[in-house]
Each structure stands twice: as structure tokens, then as C-alpha cells.
C-alpha positions, -999 to +999 in steps of 0.1 A: +252+255+601+248+239+636+219+267+640+198+245+615+194+223+645+182+248+667+151+255+648+117+246+664+103+224+638+129+215+612+159+214+634+155+176+645+152+172+606+180+191+599+203+174+624+191+137+614+204+153+575+234+163+590+244+126+598+237+114+562+264+101+541+252+127+512+253+156+533+291+143+549+299+142+514+287+176+503+306+190+537+340+173+522+333+195+489+324+226+503+361+220+525+379+217+492+364+248+476+343+225+450+330+254+432+365+264+420+372+231+412+340+226+387+348+259+373+385+247+360+365+214+349+339+235+332+367+258+315+389+227+297+360+206+293+345+233+270+375+239+256+384+199+245+349+198+234+348+213+202+380+195+186+365+165+197+329+173+179+351+180+147+369+144+148+337+128+153+316+148+125+352+142+104+349+105+111+316+104+104+317+123+067+344+099+059+331+066+071+293+068+070+264+069+045+238+097+043+215+079+065+244+071+092+256+106+092+222+121+098+223+091+129+252+105+142+243+141+141+212+135+161+231+113+185+252+143+193+225+167+193+212+141+221+246+136+238+258+178+236+220+199+236+218+224+214+248+218+195+229+196+168+215+224+149+248+241+146+265+210+131+261+202+094+279+170+088+273+167+054+295+197+044+325+176+059+326+154+036+347+173+009+375+180+036+370+150+056+408+146+058+424+178+063+394+187+089+402+156+109+441+157+111+436+190+122+411+183+146+428+153+158+459+173+168+442+197+187+419+169+205+454+153+218+465+186+233+436+196+245+425+160+257+455+152+277+456+188+294+415+177+301+427+143+317+452+162+340+430+188+349+400+164+361+426+142+378+444+174+394+405+180+404+393+146+416+424+141+440+416+175+455+385+162+461+402+129+483+425+156+498+455+139+482+488+158+467+492+161+434+514+133+418+551+137+415+568+118+386+584+127+351+566+152+332+569+132+298+558+099+313+527+117+325+516+132+294+523+099+281+498+083+308+470+105+305+474+099+267+466+064+278+440+075+300+424+096+271+421+070+248+405+043+270+383+068+280+376+077+248+373+037+236+346+036+271+326+066+255+325+051+219+312+015+234+288+034+254+274+055+224+272+023+203+252+007+227+232+037+236+222+045+199+218+006+188+194+003+221+174+037+211+172+022+173+159-013+183+133+005+207+123+031+180+120+000+154+101-018+179+077+006+186+069+012+147+067-027+141+040-031+171+028+003+163+024+017+194+007+052+199+030+081+204+018+092+237+007+055+248+016+038+277+040+016+253+057+042+243+063+051+278+075+021+287+098+019+256+109+053+264+120+046+300+140+010+287+159+036+265+166+060+296+174+027+314+202+018+289+213+050+288+219+051+326+236+021+326+262+034+298+266+063+317+271+039+350+300+019+329+319+052+319+317+065+360+335+036+372+359+043+350+366+082+359+361+080+397+387+054+401+413+058+373+415+092+369+421+102+405+442+065+409+423+052+440+402+025+446+376+033+468+352+003+490+329-012+461+294-001+477+308+033+479+317+034+443+287+018+431+263+039+448+284+069+436+283+056+398+246+049+400+242+082+413+262+100+385+245+080+359+208+090+366+219+126+374+234+128+339+208+115+321+183+136+337+207+167+328+206+160+295+167+157+298+168+190+314+191+213+296+179+198+260+144+210+270+157+247+283+176+248+250+147+239+228+125+262+249+146+290+259+180+294+246+175+288+211+148+313+207+159+342+187+157+367+215+189+354+230+209+357+193+243+334+192+250+333+232+218+314+241+231+278+232+272+285+246+257+298+277+234+269+283+266+248+273+284+259+300+258+257+323+254+221+312+289+214+314+294+231+349+264+215+365+278+177+352+315+187+365+298+193+401+279+162+396+316+143+390+327+158+419+298+149+444+301+113+432+343+115+440+333+129+468+309+102+479+335+076+472+359+096+491+335+103+526+338+073+549+313+061+574+304+084+604+327+059+627+353+064+603+352+101+610+345+098+645+372+078+660+399+079+628+397+042+623+388+020+598+348+010+597+327-009+580+332+012+544+369+020+559+384+048+543+400+050+579+412+087+575+382+101+579+389+137+562+419+127+545+398+098+523+426+077+515+446+065+548+426+035+558+421+000+549+388+006+525+405+025+504+441+019+483+459+040+459+468+029+427+504+021+416+519+052+402+494+075+412+520+086+443+511+110+465+505+113+502+473+131+519+475+167+513+484+191+541+449+204+544+439+165+549+467+156+572+462+184+595+425+179+597+409+204+566 
């Protein structure tokens, strides 16, 4: 895209843009064919989503009271836009045990496969070879990662739920107007809490899944960008589903299509965050040596002093990285 630099007015701006870390992260994504990686992540995430929701609904039906079940259903509707209206947790109470066991087995199988596919996609962004280890041991490790990620998601979901409930209770006690400035401030606080929860999960995803330890500054910036982007995507997709996709003219296809779009955008966001952590400084890419941020390999992404591979993650830089892409 060097032709942009030669344009009369926008050329200097384009040249400056192409030297930023954000642009070089995009160039890495373009080099590793990120649309294909996002498509793979979208498919496996969409398949794994339904047993996950079924397990959550079954647990809620078996352990929560009527009011808490309603709260859980509303929380699912916020986290997965469009599905809340399709779920009726109350009908699962009578068959919660059977549904939970079947959905749990399906979730374990699809979840382990999701971990493996997501790891391979993130390692592809880092331009690392697939890890080579015992397949059975790999499945056990993936199950452990799945449990850890599930625990992190549960903690963040609990924090988000408690914060939302506390903010709503505070607004009612103070008697704030729904459209007043006080309510706006409380909504901003709720948004910040949700971003913080997403930030912690992304720290887990961007390091443990690909098996790398990127420089702290790049990791923190990438996780923050991803957390804010994820919350904005939820708001945008929720508004789209409520205003467009859920209308009768779209029939039964509106919500699934919108959900697929949401998962695809989220997958691309995670891939971009991974590219941000994997892309070194300009000095690294120009001279092939470790700089302040220091991945030292430039395009390889894991060859320098600033980035370490986690033990057991295996894999040298791939042939694409070794040859310069």
C-alpha cells in the first residue's frame, strides 16, 4: 500500500500511520491470513456456545431461586446478545440433572477442541509452529486450560453481576432519574467494571493459550484495547439485535446470523490483540535485534529477549517466520 504515501494530501498522514504499532500489528495479521483464522475461531466458538449456555441454564435451574434464575437469564442476555429471549430457564428445572450431564459431556468435548483451535490460531499470529507433544497429554492440558478459563469467566461474570446489581440498587435508593446525569455516571461505572473483568480474562487468553510471555507493556495495552472493544461490540450488537435482527421480517435467521457476526468480530478483536503483543518495536523489525519492547525477531515474534515461550508450549518459529514471511 505504498501508493497511499504518494497521494498529494493524505500521503504524509498515511506514511505516518504506517509507522505506528497499530498498523504494523495489522500487517502481521494480513501476513498470517487472519480472516481464515477468525473464521475457524468463529465456527468452533459457535459450536461450543450452546452446550455452555445449556450447562449454565441447568445449573441455574437446579441451584438458584426464581429471582436468581431471572437474574441469570438477564445476565446471559447481556453477555450473549439475542439469546436471552430464546432461553426459558424455568422450563429446565424439572430436567436439570439429565440436561446438565448431557450438556456437560458435550461442553467438555467441544471446549477442549475450542482450546486447541484457539491456541493454534493465536500461535499462528505469533508465527510459531504447532506444539508437538503427546496427543493424550495435550488433551489433558487443554482440559485444564478450559477449567481455568471457565473459572476466570465465572469470576468476572460474578463481579459484573454484583457491580450491576449494586449500581442499580444505588440508583433506586438515591432516586436518580433514568435519563439524568447521575444515572449516566453509574452506567459509566458499570461499563468500567465490565471492562476490568474482560481485561483480566484477556490477560489469561493472550498468554496462556499461545504459550508465550510478551513484554508487559504490550500485553497490558493489548488487553485493555480488547476489553474496551469487547464491551463496545456487545453494546453495538445488542442494539442491532433489538432494533433490526429480532424483527419478524428476518424470521428465525436474524438472531443466529447476528450472533455469528458478533463471534466473528470478537474473534478478530482477540487476534488483533494477539498481533499487538507479538509485534515488536520499529527498531526490532528494522535491525532484527532486541529493542526496548524487544521481541528481537521482528516478524517471527518470539525470538528475542522480550518474549519468552512458556515451558512445554514447544515450537520454534514457523517456516514463514524463519524466512521472513
